TIVEXZA-756298 format. One record per residue: residue number from 1; x, y negated, z of N, C-alpha, C, O in turn; residue in three letters. Coordinates in steps of 0.001 Angstrom, whole numbers, plus 524288, in hexadecimal, padded with zeros to 5 digits. Example, Ala and Ser with C-alpha at 12.3 -4.5 7.8 and 13.67 -1.06 7.14 Angstrom:
% residues 2
+-----+-------+-------+-------+-------+-------+-------+-------+-------+-------+-------+-------+-------+------+
| seq |    nu |    nv |    nw |   cau |   cav |   caw |    cu |    cv |    cw |    ou |    ov |    ow | type |
+-----+-------+-------+-------+-------+-------+-------+-------+-------+-------+-------+-------+-------+------+
|   1 | 83386 | 8163A | 81E78 | 8300C | 81194 | 81E78 | 83390 | 80CE4 | 81E78 | 8379C | 80CF7 | 82111 |  ala |
|   2 | 83232 | 808CA | 81BA8 | 83566 | 80424 | 81BE4 | 83264 | 7FFE2 | 81EBE | 83461 | 7FB8E | 81F67 |  ser |
+-----+-------+-------+-------+-------+-------+-------+-------+-------+-------+-------+-------+-------+------+
This chain:
% residues 137
+-----+-------+-------+-------+-------+-------+-------+-------+-------+-------+-------+-------+-------+------+
| seq |    nu |    nv |    nw |   cau |   cav |   caw |    cu |    cv |    cw |    ou |    ov |    ow | type |
+-----+-------+-------+-------+-------+-------+-------+-------+-------+-------+-------+-------+-------+------+
|   1 | 447EA | CB5D7 | 9E093 | 448E7 | CBB47 | 9E1B7 | 444C5 | CBEB0 | 9DF09 | 4460C | CC2BE | 9DCC9 |  met |
|   2 | 43FD8 | CBD09 | 9DF49 | 43B92 | CBFF1 | 9DCDA | 43C4F | CC020 | 9D6EA | 43B7B | CC432 | 9D47E |  met |
|   3 | 43DDC | CBBB8 | 9D494 | 43EB9 | CBB74 | 9CEF6 | 44305 | CBF3D | 9CD5D | 44288 | CC1F5 | 9C96D |  leu |
|   4 | 4472F | CBF6C | 9D05F | 44B84 | CC2EE | 9CF34 | 449AC | CC8A4 | 9CF6C | 44B1F | CCBC7 | 9CC14 |  arg |
|   5 | 4468C | CC9F7 | 9D347 | 4448E | CCF4A | 9D3CB | 4412B | CD0BB | 9CF17 | 4417C | CD51C | 9CD21 |  ala |
|   6 | 43DEC | CCD10 | 9CD46 | 43AA1 | CCE0E | 9C8B6 | 43DEB | CCED0 | 9C3D2 | 43CCA | CD23A | 9C0A0 |  leu |
|   7 | 441F7 | CCBA7 | 9C33C | 44569 | CCC19 | 9BEB7 | 4482F | CD15D | 9BEB7 | 4488D | CD3E2 | 9BAA2 |  met |
|   8 | 44A1D | CD309 | 9C327 | 44CCC | CD80E | 9C38B | 44910 | CDC93 | 9C27C | 44A8F | CE06C | 9C005 |  leu |
|   9 | 44436 | CDC22 | 9C454 | 44053 | CE032 | 9C353 | 43F30 | CE098 | 9BD7F | 43EB8 | CE4E7 | 9BB67 |  ala |
|  10 | 43EBE | CDC32 | 9BAE5 | 43DCF | CDC1D | 9B53E | 4425E | CDE76 | 9B246 | 44198 | CE160 | 9AE87 |  gly |
|  11 | 44715 | CDD37 | 9B3E9 | 44BBF | CDF57 | 9B171 | 44BF4 | CE53C | 9B22F | 44D2B | CE819 | 9AE83 |  leu |
|  12 | 44ACD | CE70B | 9B6D2 | 44AD2 | CECA7 | 9B7E8 | 446CA | CEF7D | 9B48D | 447D0 | CF3C9 | 9B2A6 |  ala |
|  13 | 44248 | CED25 | 9B3D3 | 43E34 | CEF8C | 9B094 | 43FFE | CEFF3 | 9AAE6 | 43F06 | CF3E3 | 9A851 |  ala |
|  14 | 44292 | CEBED | 9A8FC | 44478 | CEBFC | 9A398 | 448B2 | CF018 | 9A2DC | 448E2 | CF2B2 | 99ED2 |  ala |
|  15 | 44C14 | CF0B0 | 9A6BA | 45047 | CF47F | 9A662 | 44E1B | CFA03 | 9A6BA | 4503C | CFD94 | 9A44E |  ile |
|  16 | 449EC | CFAC8 | 9A9AE | 447AF | CFFF8 | 9AA74 | 4457A | D0243 | 9A56D | 4452C | D0709 | 9A4EC |  ala |
|  17 | 443EB | CFEF9 | 9A1AF | 441D4 | D00D4 | 99CB8 | 4466A | D0181 | 998F7 | 44938 | CFDBC | 997F2 |  val |
|  18 | 4473F | D0635 | 996E2 | 44B99 | D0700 | 99341 | 44B44 | D0328 | 98EB9 | 44702 | D01E0 | 98CE5 |  pro |
|  19 | 44FD1 | D0152 | 98CEA | 44FED | CFD89 | 988A5 | 44D15 | CFF8A | 983D6 | 44A79 | CFC88 | 98124 |  leu |
|  20 | 44D8D | D0497 | 982BB | 44AF8 | D06C3 | 97E20 | 4450C | D0653 | 97E7E | 4425A | D061D | 97A84 |  ala |
|  21 | 44309 | D0631 | 9834C | 43D5A | D05EA | 98405 | 43B5E | D0057 | 98404 | 436AF | CFF6D | 9836E |  ala |
|  22 | 43EEA | CFC93 | 984AB | 43D48 | CF722 | 984B9 | 43C73 | CF549 | 97F27 | 43F9A | CF673 | 97BB6 |  gln |
|  23 | 4383F | CF26C | 97E3B | 43739 | CF056 | 9790E | 43AEA | CEBD8 | 977F5 | 43BC7 | CE87C | 97B4A |  asp |
|  24 | 43D16 | CEBCE | 97342 | 44054 | CE77B | 97188 | 43CD0 | CE3D8 | 96E73 | 439CC | CE58A | 96B1C |  thr |
|  25 | 43D3E | CDED4 | 96F9E | 43A23 | CDAF4 | 96CD1 | 43DC3 | CD70F | 96A3B | 44229 | CD63A | 96BFC |  val |
|  26 | 43BDD | CD4AD | 96608 | 43EF3 | CD0BF | 9635C | 43E30 | CCB70 | 965F0 | 43BA5 | CCB0D | 96A00 |  asp |
|  27 | 44059 | CC768 | 9639F | 4400B | CC229 | 965E2 | 43A7A | CC00F | 96626 | 43970 | CBC3C | 968DF |  ile |
|  28 | 436E3 | CC292 | 9634D | 43172 | CC0EC | 96354 | 42E2B | CC41E | 96720 | 42979 | CC33A | 967AB |  phe |
|  29 | 430B2 | CC7E5 | 969C9 | 42DE6 | CCB34 | 96D74 | 42B21 | CCFC1 | 96AE5 | 42807 | CD26B | 96D6C |  gly |
|  30 | 42C32 | CD0B4 | 965E4 | 429D1 | CD507 | 9630F | 42D32 | CD9E0 | 963A8 | 431FA | CD99A | 96334 |  thr |
|  31 | 42AB5 | CDE51 | 964AE | 42D8F | CE335 | 96563 | 4309C | CE493 | 96078 | 42E95 | CE439 | 95C20 |  lys |
|  32 | 4357E | CE623 | 96134 | 438EB | CE7A5 | 95CEC | 43808 | CED68 | 95BB7 | 437BE | CF09D | 95F4A |  val |
|  33 | 43798 | CEEBE | 956B0 | 436FC | CF42B | 9550C | 43BE0 | CF722 | 956B4 | 4403E | CF566 | 955AF |  val |
|  34 | 43B21 | CFBA2 | 95946 | 43F90 | CFEA5 | 95B32 | 43E3F | D0474 | 95B31 | 439F5 | D0603 | 959AD |  ala |
|  35 | 441F2 | D0798 | 95CE1 | 4411E | D0D2C | 95D95 | 43FE5 | D100A | 9588D | 44209 | D0ED7 | 9546A |  gly |
|  36 | 43C64 | D13DF | 958F9 | 43B09 | D172F | 95482 | 43890 | D1412 | 95017 | 43967 | D153B | 94B80 |  lys |
|  37 | 43584 | D101E | 95180 | 43318 | D0CE8 | 94D6A | 43746 | D0A17 | 94A39 | 436F7 | D09E8 | 9456D |  lys |
|  38 | 43B31 | D07E4 | 94CE2 | 43F77 | D0547 | 94A1F | 44272 | D0937 | 946CE | 443CE | D080C | 94258 |  leu |
|  39 | 4437B | D0DD3 | 948E3 | 44640 | D11DE | 945EB | 44369 | D1321 | 940D9 | 445E5 | D13B4 | 93CC6 |  asp |
|  40 | 43E3F | D1392 | 9410C | 43B24 | D14BC | 93C5A | 43B6C | D103B | 93870 | 43BC0 | D111B | 933B8 |  lys |
|  41 | 43B4B | D0B6B | 93A6B | 43B98 | D06E4 | 936ED | 440F9 | D0682 | 93462 | 44167 | D0520 | 92FCC |  leu |
|  42 | 44516 | D07BB | 9375B | 44A60 | D07B1 | 9352B | 44AC7 | D0BC5 | 930D7 | 44CEE | D0AB6 | 92CAC |  ile |
|  43 | 448B5 | D106A | 931D8 | 448D6 | D1496 | 92DE8 | 4460A | D12DB | 928EA | 447EF | D13C8 | 92498 |  glu |
|  44 | 4418F | D105C | 9298D | 43E99 | D0E67 | 9250B | 441C6 | D0A46 | 9221D | 44206 | D0A5D | 91D4F |  lys |
|  45 | 4442F | D06B0 | 924F9 | 4472C | D0274 | 92290 | 44BEF | D047A | 91F9E | 44D5D | D0252 | 91B90 |  ala |
|  46 | 44E63 | D0892 | 9219A | 45339 | D0A8F | 91F3D | 45273 | D0CE9 | 919DA | 45640 | D0E50 | 91743 |  gln |
|  47 | 44DA3 | D0D5B | 91825 | 44C95 | D0F0F | 912C5 | 44DBC | D0AA3 | 90EE6 | 44D96 | D0B6F | 90A29 |  ala |
|  48 | 44EE2 | D05F8 | 910F5 | 44FDA | D0157 | 90DBC | 45541 | CFF22 | 90EFB | 45761 | D0037 | 91328 |  his |
|  49 | 45779 | CFC1A | 90B78 | 45CAB | CF9E4 | 90C6A | 45CBE | CF643 | 91136 | 4591B | CF33C | 91210 |  pro |
|  50 | 460E7 | CF69F | 91447 | 46194 | CF326 | 918C5 | 461B3 | CED7C | 916EC | 4645C | CEC30 | 91321 |  leu |
|  51 | 45EDC | CEA33 | 91993 | 45EA8 | CE4AF | 91842 | 45A36 | CE342 | 9149B | 4596E | CDEAE | 9135A |  gly |
|  52 | 45742 | CE741 | 912E2 | 452C4 | CE62F | 90F81 | 44E13 | CE4C8 | 912F3 | 44E43 | CE556 | 917B8 |  ser |
|  53 | 449E4 | CE2FA | 91076 | 44528 | CE1A9 | 9136D | 44304 | CE667 | 91656 | 440D2 | CE5DD | 91A95 |  glu |
|  54 | 443A6 | CEB07 | 91411 | 4418A | CEFBE | 91686 | 44555 | CF257 | 91A50 | 443F1 | CF622 | 91CEC |  lys |
|  55 | 44A1D | CF052 | 91A9F | 44DFF | CF240 | 91E59 | 4516B | CEDAA | 92017 | 45614 | CED7F | 91EE9 |  asn |
|  56 | 44F10 | CE9F3 | 922E6 | 4521B | CE55F | 92487 | 4565D | CE6D8 | 9286B | 455CE | CEA8F | 92B6C |  pro |
|  57 | 45A8D | CE3EA | 92851 | 45EBD | CE498 | 92C1E | 45C7F | CE33C | 93174 | 45A39 | CDF0E | 93227 |  val |
|  58 | 45D22 | CE6C0 | 93535 | 45B4A | CE5B6 | 93A84 | 45F72 | CE295 | 93D71 | 4641B | CE3B1 | 93D04 |  arg |
|  59 | 45DB3 | CDEA4 | 9406F | 4614D | CDB44 | 9434B | 45EBC | CD960 | 94854 | 45A07 | CD9EE | 94920 |  ala |
|  60 | 461F4 | CD728 | 94BA2 | 46032 | CD514 | 950AA | 45FE3 | CCF22 | 9505E | 463AB | CCC5F | 95176 |  asp |
|  61 | 45B48 | CCD3F | 94EDC | 45A19 | CC7A9 | 94E9D | 45D5B | CC4E3 | 94A64 | 46073 | CC772 | 947BE |  met |
|  62 | 45CBC | CBFBF | 949B4 | 45FA2 | CBCFB | 9459A | 46591 | CBD7A | 94635 | 46865 | CBDC1 | 94254 |  pro |
|  63 | 46769 | CBD97 | 94B05 | 46D0D | CBE37 | 94BE1 | 46EFE | CC36B | 949D2 | 4734E | CC3BB | 947B8 |  gly |
|  64 | 46BE0 | CC77D | 94A66 | 46D4C | CCCA0 | 9485C | 46D2B | CCCC7 | 94271 | 47056 | CCF73 | 94000 |  gly |
|  65 | 46983 | CC9EC | 9401C | 46958 | CC999 | 93A67 | 46E51 | CC708 | 93862 | 470D1 | CC901 | 934C8 |  gln |
|  66 | 46FB9 | CC29C | 93ABC | 47473 | CBFDB | 93908 | 4794E | CC32B | 939FD | 47CD6 | CC343 | 936BA |  arg |
|  67 | 47987 | CC5E2 | 93E6A | 47E0D | CC931 | 93F99 | 47EAA | CCD6B | 93B66 | 48303 | CCE7D | 939A5 |  ala |
|  68 | 47A4D | CCFD0 | 939CA | 47A86 | CD3C4 | 935A9 | 47C80 | CD15D | 93094 | 4801C | CD369 | 92E26 |  tyr |
|  69 | 47A2A | CCD17 | 92F02 | 47BBD | CCA8F | 92A1C | 48169 | CC8CF | 92A3D | 4840F | CC8F8 | 9263A |  leu |
|  70 | 48350 | CC72A | 92EB7 | 488CC | CC592 | 92F41 | 48C90 | CCA2F | 92ED4 | 4912A | CC971 | 92DA5 |  asn |
|  71 | 48AA7 | CCEED | 92FC6 | 48DED | CD398 | 92F5E | 48E24 | CD5BE | 929D3 | 4918B | CD8EC | 928A1 |  arg |
|  72 | 48A97 | CD413 | 92669 | 48A8E | CD5F6 | 92104 | 48F3E | CD3D5 | 91DFF | 49125 | CCF89 | 91F03 |  leu |
|  73 | 49109 | CD6FC | 91A41 | 4954D | CD555 | 916D8 | 493CA | CD675 | 91131 | 49184 | CDA84 | 90FFA |  arg |
|  74 | 4951C | CD2C7 | 90DC6 | 49434 | CD35B | 9082D | 49841 | CD727 | 905FC | 49BAC | CD8F6 | 908D8 |  cys |
|  75 | 497E3 | CD85E | 900EB | 49B87 | CDBFD | 8FE6D | 4A12F | CDA24 | 8FEE1 | 4A4C5 | CDD58 | 8FF0D |  ala |
|  76 | 4A202 | CD501 | 8FF12 | 4A752 | CD2F0 | 8FF8A | 4A93C | CD2B2 | 90530 | 4AD88 | CD0CB | 90639 |  asp |
|  77 | 4A60C | CD49F | 908DA | 4A793 | CD4B5 | 90E57 | 4A655 | CCFC2 | 91159 | 4A72B | CCF83 | 91613 |  gly |
|  78 | 4A458 | CCBD3 | 90EA8 | 4A31A | CC6DE | 9113B | 49D86 | CC6E8 | 9134F | 49A30 | CC9E3 | 9118C |  lys |
|  79 | 49CA4 | CC379 | 91720 | 4975D | CC2E0 | 91942 | 493CC | CC023 | 91553 | 49563 | CBC61 | 912C8 |  arg |
|  80 | 48F11 | CC204 | 914DD | 48B51 | CBF38 | 91196 | 4892F | CBA86 | 91492 | 489C9 | CBA1D | 91953 |  pro |
|  81 | 486BE | CB713 | 911BF | 483BB | CB2E7 | 9143C | 47E0D | CB4B3 | 91437 | 47C8C | CB810 | 91120 |  thr |
|  82 | 47AF4 | CB275 | 917A7 | 4757C | CB408 | 917EB | 47224 | CAF91 | 919E4 | 473FD | CAC01 | 91C8A |  tyr |
|  83 | 46D32 | CAFDE | 91887 | 46959 | CAC09 | 91A53 | 46425 | CAED3 | 91B05 | 46291 | CB1FE | 917C4 |  ala |
|  84 | 4618D | CAD9C | 91F40 | 45C66 | CAFDD | 9202F | 4588E | CAD6B | 91C5C | 45835 | CA8A3 | 91BF6 |  arg |
|  85 | 455AF | CB0B2 | 9198E | 451E1 | CAEDD | 915B9 | 44C96 | CAE18 | 91850 | 449D0 | CAA5A | 9171E |  val |
|  86 | 44B2A | CB1A2 | 91BE0 | 44628 | CB12A | 91E8D | 44441 | CB65E | 92092 | 44713 | CBA43 | 92083 |  gly |
|  87 | 43F68 | CB65C | 9225E | 43CE3 | CBB19 | 9244E | 439D5 | CBD9C | 91FDA | 437C7 | CBAEC | 91C70 |  ser |
|  88 | 43991 | CC2D0 | 91FF0 | 4372D | CC5A7 | 91B9F | 432F0 | CC96D | 91D5C | 4323D | CCD8B | 91AF8 |  phe |
|  89 | 43027 | CC81B | 92169 | 42BD5 | CCB5E | 92325 | 42D92 | CCFC9 | 926AA | 4321C | CD020 | 92839 |  gly |
|  90 | 429DD | CD328 | 927E2 | 42ACE | CD777 | 92B74 | 42D84 | CDBEA | 92896 | 42BD2 | CDD91 | 92466 |  val |
|  91 | 431BD | CDDD2 | 92AE7 | 434BD | CE212 | 92898 | 43366 | CE755 | 92AF1 | 42FA9 | CE7D8 | 92DEC |  gly |
|  92 | 43678 | CEB33 | 92992 | 435A4 | CF096 | 92B30 | 4359E | CF13A | 9311F | 4330A | CF4C1 | 93321 |  val |
|  93 | 4386C | CEDE8 | 933F1 | 438AF | CEE4C | 939A8 | 43470 | CEB15 | 93C5B | 434A6 | CEA1C | 9410F |  tyr |
|  94 | 4308E | CE975 | 9393A | 42BF0 | CE6AF | 93B30 | 42D1D | CE142 | 93D40 | 42A4A | CDF40 | 94095 |  glu |
|  95 | 43135 | CDEE9 | 93B4F | 432B9 | CD997 | 93CD1 | 433F4 | CD671 | 937ED | 434D4 | CD899 | 933B8 |  arg |
|  96 | 433FE | CD15E | 93892 | 43554 | CCDDB | 93441 | 43B02 | CCEC1 | 932BB | 43E6D | CCF1A | 93618 |  ile |
|  97 | 43BFE | CCF20 | 92D9D | 4415F | CCFA4 | 92BC7 | 44327 | CCA7D | 92963 | 43FFE | CC76F | 92770 |  ile |
|  98 | 4483A | CC996 | 92992 | 44A9F | CC4EC | 92765 | 44DD2 | CC66C | 9229C | 44FEF | CCABB | 9224F |  asp |
|  99 | 44E27 | CC2E0 | 91EEB | 45161 | CC3B1 | 91A4F | 455EC | CBFE7 | 91A4F | 45543 | CBB41 | 91B59 |  gly |
| 100 | 45A86 | CC1E9 | 91924 | 45F45 | CBEBD | 918C5 | 46193 | CBF54 | 91356 | 4624F | CC3AF | 9116F |  tyr |
| 101 | 462B7 | CBAEF | 910D9 | 46577 | CBB08 | 90BE3 | 46B49 | CBB33 | 90D21 | 46D61 | CB7B3 | 90FAD |  glu |
| 102 | 46DD5 | CBF46 | 90B4E | 47356 | CC034 | 90C75 | 47660 | CBFC2 | 90759 | 4750D | CC24A | 9037B |  val |
| 103 | 47A7B | CBC81 | 9075C | 47D62 | CBB4F | 9029B | 4832D | CBC86 | 90339 | 485A1 | CBB10 | 90717 |  thr |
| 104 | 48548 | CBF35 | 8FF5D | 48ADD | CC04D | 8FF1A | 48D15 | CBD05 | 8FAA6 | 48CA5 | CBE7A | 8F616 |  cys |
| 105 | 48F71 | CB8A3 | 8FBF8 | 49180 | CB522 | 8F7F8 | 49653 | CB79C | 8F574 | 499EF | CB946 | 8F82A |  gln |
| 106 | 49657 | CB7D5 | 8F043 | 49AA1 | CBA1C | 8ED3D | 49B7D | CBFE8 | 8EE71 | 49FD5 | CC1DF | 8EDD5 |  asn |
| 107 | 49774 | CC299 | 8F01D | 497D2 | CC829 | 8F149 | 4927C | CCAA9 | 8F064 | 48EEE | CC83E | 8EE3D |  ser |
| 108 | 49205 | CCF78 | 8F20F | 48D09 | CD22F | 8F19E | 48B6C | CD43A | 8F6EB | 48EC4 | CD516 | 8FA44 |  thr |
| 109 | 4866B | CD506 | 8F7C7 | 48222 | CD361 | 8F45A | 481A5 | CCD6B | 8F47A | 4825A | CCAFF | 8F892 |  pro |
| 110 | 48073 | CCB19 | 8F008 | 48040 | CC562 | 8EFB1 | 47C50 | CC31F | 8F38C | 47DB5 | CBFD8 | 8F6C6 |  ala |
| 111 | 47772 | CC4D4 | 8F33E | 47358 | CC305 | 8F6D1 | 46FC4 | CC79A | 8F805 | 46E10 | CCA71 | 8F489 |  thr |
| 112 | 46EAF | CC83D | 8FD0B | 46B5A | CCC84 | 8FEDE | 4678E | CCA6D | 902E8 | 468F6 | CC719 | 90615 |  thr |
| 113 | 462C8 | CCC56 | 902CF | 45F07 | CCB22 | 906F7 | 45F3B | CCFA1 | 90AD4 | 45E57 | CD423 | 90969 |  met |
| 114 | 4606A | CCE5F | 90FBD | 4608D | CD253 | 913D9 | 45C25 | CD121 | 917A8 | 45BAE | CCCCA | 919AC |  ile |
| 115 | 458EB | CD51D | 91895 | 45488 | CD48F | 91C37 | 45620 | CD6B8 | 92188 | 458C5 | CDAB6 | 921EE |  tyr |
| 116 | 4546D | CD3F0 | 9259D | 455F9 | CD562 | 92AE9 | 45157 | CD515 | 92EA6 | 44DD3 | CD1DD | 92E04 |  met |
| 117 | 4516E | CD87D | 93285 | 44D7A | CD89D | 936A7 | 4505A | CD7A3 | 93BC2 | 45376 | CDAE4 | 93D73 |  asp |
| 118 | 44F59 | CD33C | 93E32 | 4525A | CD19B | 942CB | 4501C | CD378 | 947FE | 451DB | CD1B1 | 94C1B |  met |
| 119 | 44C61 | CD6EB | 947EA | 449C8 | CD880 | 94CC0 | 44B94 | CDDD2 | 94EBF | 44864 | CE12F | 9500B |  tyr |
| 120 | 450B5 | CDE87 | 94EF9 | 452FF | CE379 | 950C3 | 4571D | CE24D | 954E3 | 45BC6 | CE22C | 953B4 |  his |
| 121 | 45569 | CE170 | 959BF | 45900 | CDFF6 | 95DF5 | 45DA8 | CE3AC | 95E72 | 45D06 | CE86B | 95EE2 |  pro |
| 122 | 46251 | CE166 | 95E5A | 46721 | CE455 | 95F16 | 4691C | CE737 | 95A4D | 46D6A | CE959 | 95A72 |  gly |
| 123 | 4661D | CE75C | 9560B | 467C8 | CEA5A | 9516F | 46BD5 | CE753 | 94E48 | 46B2F | CE2AE | 94D38 |  his |
| 124 | 4700A | CEA0E | 94CCB | 4740C | CE7EB | 9494C | 474A1 | CEBBD | 944CF | 476CA | CEFFA | 9457B |  lys |
| 125 | 472B9 | CEA45 | 94046 | 472BD | CEDB5 | 93BBB | 4785B | CEF03 | 93A1A | 47B6E | CEB7B | 93904 |  glu |
| 126 | 479B3 | CF40E | 939EE | 47F06 | CF57E | 9387B | 47FED | CF5EB | 93294 | 48466 | CF5B4 | 930D2 |  pro |
| 127 | 47BC7 | CF684 | 92F83 | 47C50 | CF765 | 929DF | 47C15 | CF24D | 926D0 | 479A0 | CEE82 | 92874 |  ala |
| 128 | 47EAD | CF24F | 9225F | 47E90 | CEDCA | 91EDA | 47A40 | CEE6D | 91ADE | 478F3 | CF2C6 | 91949 |  ala |
| 129 | 47812 | CEA14 | 91947 | 47462 | CE9F6 | 914E4 | 47772 | CEB70 | 90FF6 | 47C0B | CEA1E | 90F75 |  val |
| 130 | 474E6 | CEE27 | 90C60 | 47778 | CEFDA | 9077B | 47A3F | CEB4D | 904DC | 47824 | CE6FD | 90485 |  ala |
| 131 | 47EF0 | CEC4A | 90307 | 48217 | CE853 | 90056 | 485D0 | CE56F | 903EE | 4892C | CE286 | 9021A |  gly |
| 132 | 48543 | CE634 | 90907 | 48887 | CE39A | 90CD9 | 48B61 | CE7A9 | 91031 | 489D5 | CEC34 | 91079 |  phe |
| 133 | 48F84 | CE5E9 | 912AC | 491DD | CE8F6 | 916F1 | 490AE | CE5F6 | 91BED | 48EAF | CE196 | 91BC2 |  ser |
| 134 | 491EB | CE857 | 9205B | 490A4 | CE5C1 | 9254A | 494FB | CE69B | 92941 | 49743 | CEAD4 | 92991 |  ile |
| 135 | 49614 | CE28F | 92C41 | 499D3 | CE2DE | 93087 | 49722 | CE56F | 93526 | 4926D | CE4BB | 935D6 |  glu |
| 136 | 499F7 | CE865 | 93859 | 49787 | CEACA | 93CF5 | 49560 | CE6A5 | 940B5 | 4975E | CE246 | 940FF |  pro |
| 137 | 49158 | CE81A | 94383 | 48EEB | CE47B | 9474C | 49270 | CE3C4 | 94BFB | 49119 | CE0E1 | 94F96 |  ala |
+-----+-------+-------+-------+-------+-------+-------+-------+-------+-------+-------+-------+-------+------+
């Protein structure tokens, strides 16, 4: 009974703090960049092509990266193939970015490196990287 009361008190405390005021952390427990700081970083990144090292596609963890890549379409309308190449250091959003080699067999673009930042909980990028179209999320 005491344990249940403590659990309910903890739940009530969490609910009492507005979600916007609660810090979001990634799987490593590190605070995720958000709010005005994120807005400024997005503005800075948008000076560069989407999917470049200086403007990586934002996604929600590896599953979000794959979901984005699965929505891309080559010039012929077919899905490209892709493979993760590796990590490429800290990007504009202050997190490690990943690079994916994306290939459109018998279409264009033939091969493209797309950089992605997977530390954006809940984000689903609506725009396509240059040279591709994208299916809605």
